[in-house]
C-alpha positions in Angstrom: 97.3 125.5 88.1 96.6 128.1 90.9 95.2 131.8 91.0 97.2 132.7 92.9 103.3 118.4 99.1 108.1 110.2 101.0 109.6 107.5 102.2 106.5 106.1 101.8 105.1 102.6 102.6 105.2 100.6 99.5 101.8 99.8 98.5 99.8 97.1 98.4 99.4 95.2 95.1 95.8 96.1 93.9 94.0 95.6 90.5 92.6 99.0 88.7 89.7 98.2 86.5 90.3 100.0 83.2 93.6 101.2 83.6 96.0 98.4 83.0 98.6 101.0 81.7 99.3 101.8 85.6 100.7 98.5 85.7 103.4 99.1 82.8 104.0 102.8 84.1 104.9 101.8 87.8 107.0 98.5 87.0 108.9 101.1 84.5 109.5 102.9 87.8 110.5 101.0 90.0 113.2 99.4 87.6 114.7 103.0 87.0 116.3 103.3 88.8 121.5 125.4 102.5 121.6 126.1 106.1 123.9 128.5 106.4 123.1 132.3 108.6 121.6 135.1 106.3 123.3 137.8 105.1 122.0 141.6 105.5 119.6 142.6 102.6 121.4 146.1 100.9 119.3 148.5 99.7 115.7 146.8 100.6 112.9 148.1 101.4 110.0 146.5 103.4 105.3 141.7 100.7 84.1 112.1 90.6 82.3 108.7 88.2 84.7 106.7 86.3 85.0 102.7 87.4 85.7 102.0 90.8 89.2 100.8 92.1 88.8 96.7 93.0 90.9 96.3 95.7 92.7 92.2 96.0 92.4 92.8 99.4 91.7 96.2 101.5 93.9 98.8 100.0 95.9 100.5 103.2 96.2 104.5 103.2 100.1 105.1 102.3 101.4 106.5 105.4 104.3 109.0 103.9 107.2 109.8 106.0 107.9 113.0 103.9 108.5 115.9 106.7 106.6 118.5 104.7 102.8 118.4 103.5 101.5 121.5 102.1 98.5 122.5 100.4 97.3 125.6 99.0 94.8 128.2 98.8 92.8 129.8 101.6 94.9 128.4 104.6 93.9 130.7 107.3 90.3 131.4 108.4 88.5 134.7 109.5 90.3 134.9 112.8 93.2 134.5 111.1 93.5 130.3 112.5 96.4 128.1 110.3 93.0 126.0 109.0 94.8 122.5 107.5 97.3 122.3 110.5 94.4 119.6 112.1 95.4 117.3 108.9 99.2 117.2 109.2 99.5 119.9 106.8 102.6 121.9 107.9 103.9 123.8 105.2 101.8 126.4 105.1 100.3 128.6 102.2 101.4 132.3 102.6 102.1 135.6 101.4 103.7 138.2 103.9 105.0 138.2 107.1 101.4 138.6 109.0 100.8 135.3 107.6 104.2 133.6 109.0 103.5 135.6 112.7 100.1 133.7 112.6 102.0 130.0 111.7 101.3 127.5 114.8 104.8 126.3 116.6 106.1 123.3 114.1 104.8 124.7 110.9 106.5 126.8 108.2 106.0 129.2 105.1 106.2 128.4 101.6 105.5 132.2 100.5 103.6 133.0 97.3 105.5 135.2 94.9 104.1 135.0 91.6 106.4 137.5 90.2 109.2 136.8 87.3 110.3 140.6 86.7 113.7 139.2 88.2 115.3 140.8 91.4 114.0 144.2 90.7 112.7 146.9 93.5 109.1 145.2 93.2 110.5 141.9 94.0 113.2 142.6 96.4 110.3 144.8 98.5 107.8 141.5 97.7 110.9 138.9 99.2 112.9 141.4 101.8 110.8 141.0 104.7 110.7 137.6 104.5 114.9 137.3 104.5 116.5 135.9 107.8 112.2 134.8 109.2 111.9 131.4 111.2 109.6 130.8 109.5 110.3 130.8 106.2 110.6 127.4 104.3 111.1 129.1 100.7 109.0 130.9 97.6 106.7 129.6 95.2 108.3 131.8 92.4 105.8 131.1 89.8 103.0 128.6 88.8 103.2 127.5 85.6 105.0 129.9 84.1 105.5 130.1 80.6 109.0 130.6 79.3 107.7 133.4 76.5 106.3 135.4 79.4 108.8 134.7 82.1 112.0 134.2 80.6 114.4 131.6 82.6 117.2 134.4 83.3 114.8 136.4 85.1 113.7 133.3 87.2 117.5 132.0 88.0 118.0 135.9 88.3 115.6 135.8 91.3 116.4 132.2 92.7 120.1 133.8 92.8 119.0 136.5 94.6 117.3 134.2 97.2 119.9 131.7 97.4 122.8 135.0 98.2 121.1 136.2 101.0 119.1 133.5 102.5 120.5 130.3 101.2 118.4 128.2 103.6 115.5 129.2 101.6 114.3 127.0 98.8 112.6 128.2 95.3 109.7 126.4 93.7 107.6 126.7 91.0 105.1 124.6 89.7 106.2 123.3 85.8 103.6 123.6 83.2 102.9 120.2 80.5 104.0 121.1 77.6 102.1 118.3 75.5 99.2 116.0 75.9 98.3 114.7 79.7 99.1 111.1 78.0 102.4 112.4 76.6 103.8 115.0 79.1 106.8 116.9 78.0 108.7 119.4 79.7 110.7 120.0 76.4 111.5 124.2 75.7 111.0 125.0 79.3 112.8 125.6 82.9 115.8 123.2 83.4 117.7 123.3 86.6 120.9 125.1 85.1 118.3 127.8 83.2 116.0 128.8 86.0 118.0 128.0 88.9 114.9 126.6 90.9 115.3 124.0 93.7 112.6 121.9 93.2 109.4 121.6 90.6 106.1 120.8 91.5 104.1 118.2 88.7 100.8 117.8 88.7 98.7 115.5 86.7 95.2 115.2 87.3 94.1 111.8 85.5 90.5 111.9 87.8 88.6 113.6 84.7 85.3 113.3 83.9 86.1 113.0 79.8 88.0 109.2 81.0 85.5 106.0 81.8 88.5 105.6 84.8 91.7 107.6 86.1 94.7 107.3 84.3 96.8 106.5 86.8 99.7 106.0 84.3 100.1 109.9 83.8 101.7 110.3 87.1 104.7 108.1 86.0 104.6 109.9 83.0 105.2 113.0 84.7 108.1 111.9 86.5 109.7 110.5 83.8 109.4 113.4 81.2 111.0 115.6 84.1 113.7 113.4 84.6 114.5 113.5 80.7 114.9 117.5 80.8 117.5 116.8 83.6 115.7 117.1 86.8 116.6 114.7 89.5 114.0 113.0 91.5 115.1 115.0 94.5 113.7 118.2 92.8 110.5 116.8 92.2 107.4 117.4 94.4 104.2 115.2 94.1 101.0 117.3 93.4 98.2 115.3 94.5 95.0 116.1 92.7 92.5 116.8 95.9 89.9 118.8 93.7 87.6 118.8 91.0 84.6 120.3 88.7 84.4 124.3 88.8 84.4 126.7 85.5 88.1 125.7 84.5 88.8 125.5 80.9 85.3 126.9 80.4 83.2 123.8 82.5 86.7 121.8 83.4 86.8 118.1 83.1 88.3 117.5 86.4 86.5 115.5 89.0 87.0 115.6 92.8 88.4 111.8 93.5 86.9 109.7 95.9 88.4 108.6 98.9 89.5 104.8 97.0 90.6 106.5 94.1 92.6 109.0 96.8 94.5 106.6 98.0 95.6 104.9 94.6 97.1 108.1 93.7 98.6 108.5 96.6 99.9 104.4 96.5 101.1 105.2 93.3 102.6 108.6 93.7 104.4 107.4 96.5 105.8 103.7 94.3 107.1 106.6 91.5 108.9 109.4 93.6 109.2 107.7 97.2 111.1 110.6 98.8 110.3 114.1 97.8 111.4 117.0 100.4 107.3 118.1 100.8 104.7 116.8 98.7 101.5 119.5 98.0 97.9 118.9 97.7 95.6 120.7 95.3 93.5 122.3 96.6 92.3 123.0 100.4 90.3 126.0 99.3 87.7 126.2 96.8 88.9 128.3 93.3 86.0 128.5 90.5 83.1 127.4 91.7 85.3 123.8 92.0 85.3 121.4 95.1 88.2 120.9 97.2 89.6 119.5 100.2 88.8 121.8 102.7 84.7 120.5 102.0 85.8 116.8 101.8 85.8 115.1 104.5 86.3 111.3 103.4 89.0 113.3 101.7 90.4 114.8 104.9 90.3 111.2 106.3 92.7 109.9 103.6 95.0 113.0 104.2 95.0 113.1 107.9 96.5 109.4 107.9 98.9 110.1 104.8 100.3 113.4 107.2 101.0 111.4 110.3 
């Protein structure tokens, strides 16, 4: 959801009141087991309540060794400063060369495109200015695209164009779950072959007001559903819930996780998806009147420790 990320230390054993499905889901998952110079671009034109956790012993903050950490929305302050950098977010939400130029040393940009018309003149005008820019990590192609309105063939043509002219850049999209949260599926959606995408984001948000306690088991369900559609673990990006409230779906049911709940989210993600290329905290900036990471000092401490 956007209107417009580890080899992690193994989590300590915890007991989650009211969420027994987590144990089974994590056990299931634990048992399962382009760097070339860019070529010239031809014809380019100048882009929460619920039951609280009760640890058997204090649950440590999960420390990730994933190199790249991304958070979306409102990354720049009024003076152009990159705001999430103090928490170790080193993959920025950008949409222009100007944004890339503002990034401090050590921070790269994931360029938001949000376009699915194929590699036409509009697409090339958006992408060409970033080709060859050392600050470009990759391109955020679409957010929860629908194959009916964003044909996989269009997505693949765009990804192929990017890979041709900037082989080092990664192409990424956040995929929409096409089933209920408790039985996720990516059937009749995008596959590695049909889309050309390098990476996909998975976004279960288990902290919700319609549940007596967070359903952490949804996390393993999303990973399994993606793998069933042919997406290898190396292509999967965990999306950590860091928002709540707001006017989503006519009122929304999501709740901002407490620090204890966020620790548990990170621990379970680390157990089922231990080595993502980047991870994604949704969201830094507020949207639709919701609460987010930018306004939560408690969650900021959790992510500062996670990203160090």
